[in-house]
LODREN-399771 format. One line per field, with one value per residue (C-alpha): residue in three letters; x negated, y negated, z. Coordinates in steps of 0.001 Angstrom, whole numbers. Layout:
rest [ALA, ...] $
c1 [X, ...] $
c2 [Y, ...] $
c3 [Z, ...] $
END
This chain:
rest [MET, VAL, LEU, ARG, GLY, SER, THR, LEU, LEU, SER, PRO, LEU, LYS, THR, LEU, LEU, LEU, GLY, ILE, PHE, GLY, PHE, ALA, TYR, PHE, SER, THR, ALA, THR, ALA, GLN, ASN, SER, ASN, ILE, HIS, GLY, VAL, VAL, SER, ASP, SER, LEU, THR, GLY, GLU, ARG, ILE, PRO, TYR, ALA, ASN, VAL, ILE, LEU, VAL, GLY, LEU, LYS, ARG, GLY, THR, ALA, ALA, ASN, ALA, GLU, GLY, PHE, PHE, LEU, ILE, PRO, ASN, LEU, ASP, PRO, GLY, ILE, TYR, GLU, LEU, SER, LEU, SER, SER, VAL, GLY, TYR, ARG, LYS, VAL, VAL, ARG, THR, VAL, GLU, VAL, PRO, ALA, GLU, GLY, SER, VAL, GLU, MET, ILE, LEU, ARG, MET, PHE, PRO, GLU, VAL, ILE, GLU, THR, GLU, GLU, VAL, VAL, VAL, SER, GLY, THR, ARG, LYS, GLY, ARG, LEU, ALA, GLU, VAL, ASN, THR, SER, LEU, HIS, ILE, LEU, SER, PRO, LYS, GLU, MET, LYS, LEU, THR, PRO, VAL, THR, ALA, GLN, GLN, ASP, VAL, PHE, TYR, SER, LEU, GLN, MET, LEU, PRO, GLY, PHE, VAL, SER, THR, SER, ASP, VAL, SER, SER, ARG, PHE, PHE, VAL, ARG, GLY, GLY, ALA, GLY, ASP, GLN, ASN, LEU, VAL, LEU, LEU, ASP, GLY, MET, LYS, ILE, TYR, SER, PRO, PHE, HIS, ALA, LEU, GLY, VAL, PHE, SER, ILE, PHE, ASP, PRO, ASP, ILE, ILE, LYS, SER, VAL, GLU, VAL, TYR, THR, GLY, ALA, PHE, PRO, ALA, GLU, TYR, GLY, GLY, ARG, LEU, SER, SER, VAL, VAL, ASN, ILE, TYR, SER, ARG, GLU, PRO, ARG, LEU, ASP, HIS, TYR, SER, ALA, LYS, ALA, GLN, VAL, ASN, SER, LEU, SER, SER, LYS, PHE, ALA, VAL, GLN, GLY, PRO, LEU, SER, ALA, GLY, ILE, SER, TRP, MET, VAL, ASN, GLY, ARG, LYS, SER, LEU, PHE, THR, ARG, THR, PHE, LYS, LYS, ILE, VAL, ARG, ASP, ASP, VAL, PRO, LEU, SER, PHE, TYR, ASP, VAL, TYR, MET, LYS, GLY, THR, ALA, GLN, PRO, GLY, GLY, ASN, ILE, LYS, ILE, GLU, ALA, ALA, VAL, LEU, SER, THR, PHE, ASP, ARG, LEU, ARG, TYR, GLU, ASN, PRO, LEU, THR, PRO, ASP, TYR, LEU, TRP, LYS, GLY, ASN, ALA, PHE, SER, ALA, SER, VAL, SER, ASP, LEU, LEU, GLY, LYS, ASN, VAL, PHE, ILE, HIS, VAL, SER, ALA, TYR, TYR, THR, ALA, PHE, THR, ALA, ARG, ARG, GLU, SER, ASP, ARG, ALA, ASP, LEU, PRO, PRO, THR, SER, THR, SER, ILE, GLU, ASP, LYS, GLY, LEU, ARG, VAL, LYS, THR, THR, THR, TYR, VAL, GLY, ASP, ASP, ASN, VAL, ILE, GLN, LEU, GLY, PHE, GLU, SER, GLY, PHE, PRO, ALA, LEU, GLU, TYR, ARG, LEU, VAL, ASN, THR, ILE, GLY, VAL, PRO, LEU, THR, VAL, LYS, GLU, THR, LEU, PRO, GLY, ILE, SER, LEU, TRP, GLY, GLU, TYR, GLN, GLY, LYS, THR, GLY, ASP, PHE, GLN, PHE, ILE, ALA, GLY] $
c1 [140433, 137399, 137562, 134622, 133608, 135462, 138569, 136904, 138033, 141783, 142066, 139730, 141919, 145045, 143587, 142380, 145815, 147384, 145152, 145580, 149263, 149750, 147812, 150022, 153190, 152076, 151268, 154539, 156632, 154742, 157159, 156071, 153173, 149798, 146524, 143324, 139671, 136144, 134171, 130541, 127622, 127466, 123655, 122670, 125908, 125895, 129354, 130242, 131832, 134549, 135288, 138639, 141210, 144232, 147329, 147487, 150723, 151767, 150930, 149541, 146088, 143546, 139818, 137564, 136287, 132639, 132558, 133758, 137173, 140464, 144161, 147243, 150351, 154091, 154084, 156995, 156362, 155083, 152060, 149839, 146761, 144120, 141603, 138354, 135957, 132952, 130186, 127242, 129276, 131178, 134955, 136658, 140296, 141744, 145189, 146670, 149935, 151482, 153792, 156851, 156106, 152420, 149087, 146401, 142751, 140268, 136481, 135776, 132302, 131155, 128300, 125814, 125827, 123626, 125734, 124113, 125788, 124895, 127467, 129041, 132250, 132768, 136438, 136054, 133709, 134032, 134027, 136779, 139649, 137893, 137097, 140532, 142031, 138825, 137737, 134064, 133132, 130159, 129030, 125505, 124284, 120646, 120641, 121602, 118926, 116211, 117046, 116087, 112659, 110552, 107131, 104867, 107707, 111478, 113621, 117354, 117426, 115836, 118791, 121238, 119714, 121048, 124630, 126626, 126393, 122988, 120033, 116432, 113744, 111199, 110499, 108343, 110749, 113568, 115226, 118536, 121270, 124876, 127093, 125473, 125319, 122284, 119989, 120993, 124700, 124381, 125484, 123327, 124415, 122707, 124851, 126720, 123554, 123340, 119980, 118939, 115730, 116088, 112829, 109196, 106882, 107157, 110248, 108487, 110229, 113123, 112716, 114923, 113243, 115490, 115014, 117190, 120116, 123284, 125354, 125592, 128803, 128329, 131047, 130368, 133736, 137388, 136208, 138494, 139911, 137131, 134586, 136906, 134513, 131655, 130453, 128285, 128069, 128227, 125722, 126851, 124260, 125078, 122146, 121875, 122710, 119875, 119914, 121696, 120400, 116609, 113596, 111946, 109058, 107422, 104733, 103981, 101349, 101755, 99698, 100995, 101909, 102301, 105409, 106587, 109924, 110802, 114283, 116090, 118538, 118086, 120861, 124272, 125890, 123079, 120351, 117701, 115424, 112412, 111257, 108331, 106316, 102944, 101040, 97716, 96313, 96249, 94617, 97792, 99849, 97457, 97905, 101687, 101880, 98772, 97289, 94866, 97426, 96127, 99462, 100093, 103514, 105388, 108978, 110295, 113835, 115153, 118602, 120458, 123826, 126159, 129144, 130577, 133528, 136659, 136692, 134541, 131084, 128614, 125603, 122723, 120119, 117012, 115165, 111817, 109883, 106628, 104758, 101570, 99537, 96045, 93475, 89707, 89394, 89925, 91341, 94206, 97111, 98304, 101955, 103911, 107430, 108975, 112457, 114211, 117776, 119866, 123373, 125605, 128953, 131712, 134565, 137528, 141209, 143665, 146914, 148222, 147395, 145108, 141368, 139223, 135597, 133883, 130325, 128012, 124813, 121825, 119435, 116478, 114159, 111145, 108996, 105834, 102976, 99702, 97012, 94051, 94074, 95053, 96875, 98834, 100072, 101796, 105529, 108156, 111821, 113898, 117427, 119051, 122518, 124632, 128164, 131015, 133184, 136436, 138274, 141424, 142942, 146560, 147610, 151208, 151353, 149117, 148185, 149366, 147151, 147072, 143716, 143269, 140106, 137976, 134306, 132599, 129127, 126834, 123944, 121364, 118919, 115572, 113045, 109660, 107402, 104896, 105824, 103495, 102278, 101424, 104451, 105850, 109570, 112111, 115530, 118114, 121697, 124236, 127182, 129618, 132524, 135297, 136823, 140289, 141627, 144344, 144903, 147520, 146687, 149668, 150833, 154126, 154221, 151096, 150717, 148157, 147623, 145840, 147227, 145233] $
c2 [102117, 103012, 104899, 105063, 106663, 109395, 109074, 110818, 114436, 113921, 111764, 114152, 117162, 115211, 114099, 117566, 118995, 116137, 116576, 120337, 120080, 117563, 119793, 122757, 120683, 119323, 122808, 124242, 121509, 121468, 123578, 122667, 124171, 122561, 122893, 122523, 123428, 122144, 120687, 121739, 121543, 124642, 124781, 123875, 124721, 121283, 119858, 116779, 113900, 111592, 113628, 112748, 115570, 114815, 116784, 116439, 114895, 113739, 110525, 112493, 113230, 112585, 112217, 114593, 113368, 113072, 116852, 117578, 118750, 117802, 118546, 117728, 118333, 118686, 120511, 122383, 125960, 126138, 126016, 122927, 121706, 120350, 117836, 117315, 114442, 112791, 110530, 112585, 115785, 117380, 117095, 120310, 121326, 124365, 125955, 126950, 128588, 127366, 129816, 128911, 128134, 128805, 127181, 127717, 127573, 126711, 126601, 124207, 123983, 121140, 121196, 118303, 116345, 113575, 110868, 109210, 106220, 102891, 100867, 101466, 99873, 100585, 100864, 102859, 105049, 108225, 106155, 103821, 105635, 105582, 101879, 100805, 100456, 99659, 96076, 95334, 98953, 99760, 103235, 103787, 106814, 107955, 106729, 103228, 103209, 104050, 100901, 98592, 96867, 97935, 97522, 100616, 103176, 103578, 102825, 102956, 99754, 97738, 98818, 97625, 94161, 93810, 93985, 90828, 89716, 91339, 89146, 90227, 88511, 88748, 90410, 93076, 94048, 96580, 95023, 93412, 91248, 91352, 88288, 86483, 89481, 90501, 93303, 95548, 95260, 97594, 101186, 103631, 107263, 110201, 113357, 112250, 111472, 107992, 106507, 103825, 102824, 103452, 101693, 102682, 100378, 96668, 97371, 97596, 100887, 102927, 106435, 107931, 109386, 108577, 112156, 113535, 111147, 112155, 109020, 105998, 104390, 100785, 98839, 95124, 94139, 95166, 98348, 101400, 102564, 105090, 102229, 99622, 98570, 97574, 93986, 93703, 96714, 100506, 102416, 106043, 108202, 111666, 113932, 116282, 119943, 122402, 124318, 127658, 128846, 129092, 127868, 124591, 122555, 119270, 116969, 113337, 110761, 107008, 104008, 104207, 107775, 111377, 113523, 117053, 118820, 122531, 123992, 127129, 129905, 132021, 134496, 134471, 131114, 129948, 127506, 125351, 122398, 120671, 117181, 115268, 112072, 111051, 107768, 107953, 104634, 102030, 99470, 99299, 98650, 95903, 94195, 94394, 92801, 90642, 91627, 94181, 96676, 100228, 101956, 105660, 107268, 110370, 111559, 115103, 116126, 119714, 120954, 124238, 124749, 127746, 128100, 131552, 131052, 129015, 125493, 126087, 124552, 124702, 122411, 121760, 119003, 117782, 114470, 113710, 110438, 109089, 105754, 104615, 101437, 102273, 99499, 99964, 97067, 98525, 95212, 95416, 97625, 100503, 101080, 104256, 104907, 108339, 109613, 112973, 113730, 116851, 117431, 120417, 120288, 122476, 121537, 123564, 123456, 124145, 125620, 124030, 120342, 119433, 119077, 119007, 118030, 118667, 117551, 117370, 115364, 114615, 111728, 110356, 107431, 106184, 103077, 102843, 100388, 102005, 99900, 100188, 96508, 95623, 92488, 94376, 97656, 100413, 100126, 102155, 102128, 105077, 106155, 109576, 110096, 113180, 113303, 115121, 113900, 115351, 113998, 115389, 114309, 115255, 115007, 113781, 112778, 111956, 108547, 108975, 110470, 110380, 110451, 111128, 111540, 110869, 110465, 110957, 109695, 109719, 107310, 107231, 104303, 104282, 101478, 101998, 99097, 97846, 94637, 91735, 93301, 96636, 98674, 101085, 100664, 102779, 101495, 104033, 103633, 105945, 104533, 107359, 106510, 107933, 106333, 107400, 106346, 106933, 105580, 105786, 105155, 104649, 103359, 101823, 101095, 99087, 98045, 99984, 99554, 100890, 100703, 101867] $
c3 [19338, 21476, 24779, 27176, 30449, 32312, 30139, 27180, 27550, 27752, 24592, 22789, 23561, 22653, 19355, 18400, 19118, 17167, 14118, 13874, 14753, 11967, 9573, 10483, 10126, 6762, 5532, 6755, 5140, 1833, -215, -3746, -5646, -6171, -8037, -6040, -6298, -6663, -9569, -9965, -12371, -14581, -14405, -10841, -9010, -7358, -6745, -8788, -6818, -8157, -11331, -12952, -13061, -15286, -16293, -20094, -21344, -17888, -16091, -13198, -11946, -9255, -8627, -6743, -3404, -2359, -1750, -5294, -4024, -5705, -5147, -7250, -5086, -5662, -8999, -10518, -11685, -15247, -17529, -17495, -19318, -16983, -18368, -16501, -17220, -15626, -16885, -18142, -18603, -21462, -21217, -20127, -20773, -19002, -19136, -15812, -14810, -11559, -9770, -7713, -4064, -4425, -5110, -7722, -6722, -9476, -9628, -12495, -13987, -16208, -18718, -18678, -21915, -23223, -24840, -27834, -29417, -30939, -29049, -25653, -24420, -20733, -19825, -16624, -14628, -12630, -9438, -10610, -8900, -5549, -5758, -7012, -3542, -1633, -2000, -1353, -2113, -4350, -5389, -6663, -8595, -8990, -12605, -11484, -8789, -11328, -13316, -10435, -10646, -7662, -6093, -6266, -5934, -6288, -3243, -2617, -535, -3336, -5481, -2826, -2958, -6510, -5192, -4423, -792, -157, 815, 1422, 3462, 593, -2739, -1067, 1719, 1636, 4707, 3878, 5338, 4175, 4004, 6907, 9229, 11235, 10114, 13034, 12174, 9164, 9746, 7765, 7433, 5740, 5475, 8600, 10603, 12109, 11202, 13699, 11911, 8152, 7238, 7297, 9262, 8416, 6298, 2941, 2027, 3335, 4745, 2000, -1072, -4087, -5335, -2518, -3106, -4961, -4382, -2096, -870, 250, 2079, 2459, 3943, 4266, 5971, 5942, 9250, 9908, 9918, 11405, 14174, 11864, 11580, 8472, 6143, 5908, 3761, 3483, 1682, 325, -473, -3412, -3110, -3782, -7050, -7128, -10513, -10111, -8162, -9071, -7702, -8526, -7185, -7860, -6956, -7318, -6261, -2678, -1751, -2835, -2684, -3346, -3724, -3683, -4042, -5110, -4239, -1131, -1877, -3528, -2807, -480, -1498, 177, -519, 1060, 98, 1588, 1115, 2564, 2319, 513, -627, 2154, -134, -2223, 881, 1986, -1377, -1085, 2371, 1807, 5138, 6531, 7828, 8510, 7981, 7502, 7163, 6094, 5801, 5354, 4444, 4501, 3585, 3296, 1618, 1635, -685, 110, -2224, -2714, -1323, 1727, 1976, 4870, 5084, 7469, 7074, 8929, 8528, 10176, 9817, 11227, 10988, 12670, 12721, 14026, 14134, 14353, 16796, 20304, 21504, 19020, 20157, 18001, 17126, 16478, 15187, 14808, 14162, 13927, 12881, 12333, 11016, 10333, 8558, 7186, 4858, 3636, 2686, 5494, 4212, 1029, 1172, 4088, 3471, 6599, 7110, 10461, 11180, 14176, 14380, 16574, 16029, 17983, 17418, 19395, 18990, 21082, 21613, 22631, 24251, 26623, 27529, 31076, 29967, 27276, 28797, 26797, 26275, 24455, 23542, 22395, 21601, 21409, 20022, 19463, 18235, 16547, 13700, 12312, 9274, 7672, 4374, 3674, 22, 50, -3624, -6576, -5199, -1620, 1068, 4849, 6624, 10320, 12306, 15306, 16128, 19475, 20228, 23252, 22603, 25398, 25557, 27367, 27778, 29460, 30414, 32998, 34766, 35570, 38849, 37201, 38290, 35636, 35089, 33234, 32226, 31052, 29876, 28252, 26305, 25471, 23238, 21064, 18005, 16858, 13493, 10923, 7437, 4711, 1053, -1200, -4541, -5611, -9315, -10079, -6439, -4413, -699, 2368, 5886, 8891] $
END
């Protein structure tokens, strides 16, 4: 459901009261004990998404969410063995005592492990539980993205083109179309930020350096309720968390560009990272597109993460991109594209069994044609969008969760041009909107379902 115009404030207040009222009610009525916590890398401190958490000897368990959080509800008092597993990490087994009418919070750390074997039989992956009830959902990891053949440098969108339903315009373009949809019908998110132009100029590469990516969720159909209004696909990108153990830096130069990355701890529980790329060799780009294109570009990504303790996590991220086509011929117009985006988020456990994630974002993108010719005047188009998103997940049972949420957005469009008689014109439009959604994921026997 989408509400627009002057009716925004009343539904927003009602929904906020409803979400927090439901969270309070769920907490008050949750009488049984539970085990909850986060799963993280023992070396870097980065949270591990989709790790499997199983109660040994019982047919009960769950999988961590994208934030590395897990919760097993409705437990009787007693002593349990908790088994933790994830691809690329050593299996961990912990003993935990659950009290009556209480909850146990655990910070579980996993040790990276290189698996060496002559033969591998794949029977499941760490993302299997998430994808079981979501048809047309694909989850990509950095290791999978590195296996994709690319031109000049690695790119996340080239990896997406290997998925079923994805079609590209050429072998040297990262632009894609999904199951007959248009290119502008794909929603691209980075840490909650809406990215309106996810490609560098001419679409040869995306604006996302693979080194900053932790995982990518791709929906190509049967969208969950939170993305119910989408037409073609949803590409939800989660960035890596900066290291908490020590400082690190690296630099790299390839046949097209150079890049650098610096990260490390700032203080206890707080870390930061900066990653940047800059074009260097225009001749390589000309060979790729087979045209004399004087392109220069850069992208910079910065992120800070705070984990003060327990389940809470606070993040802030900034993305800045720039592209320019500047020709030596004064009769040829120049083109400029630039984008900036910011997001801030906080996630935590409310009460016993309600996990909440709140994020705010701002994004802006401008495309401009610069020209000194009288018959080809300058023109520009831009969009600014700011919004707020709240999502709650209530753990009713091992395989039964209730998700509620809303998202508000205020995109403002602006188009500047000069008409045929030389009069400058500016067209502006603002399209505020609120999306409200709810979803129930359940399981009965071997039958799993989603209703929303």
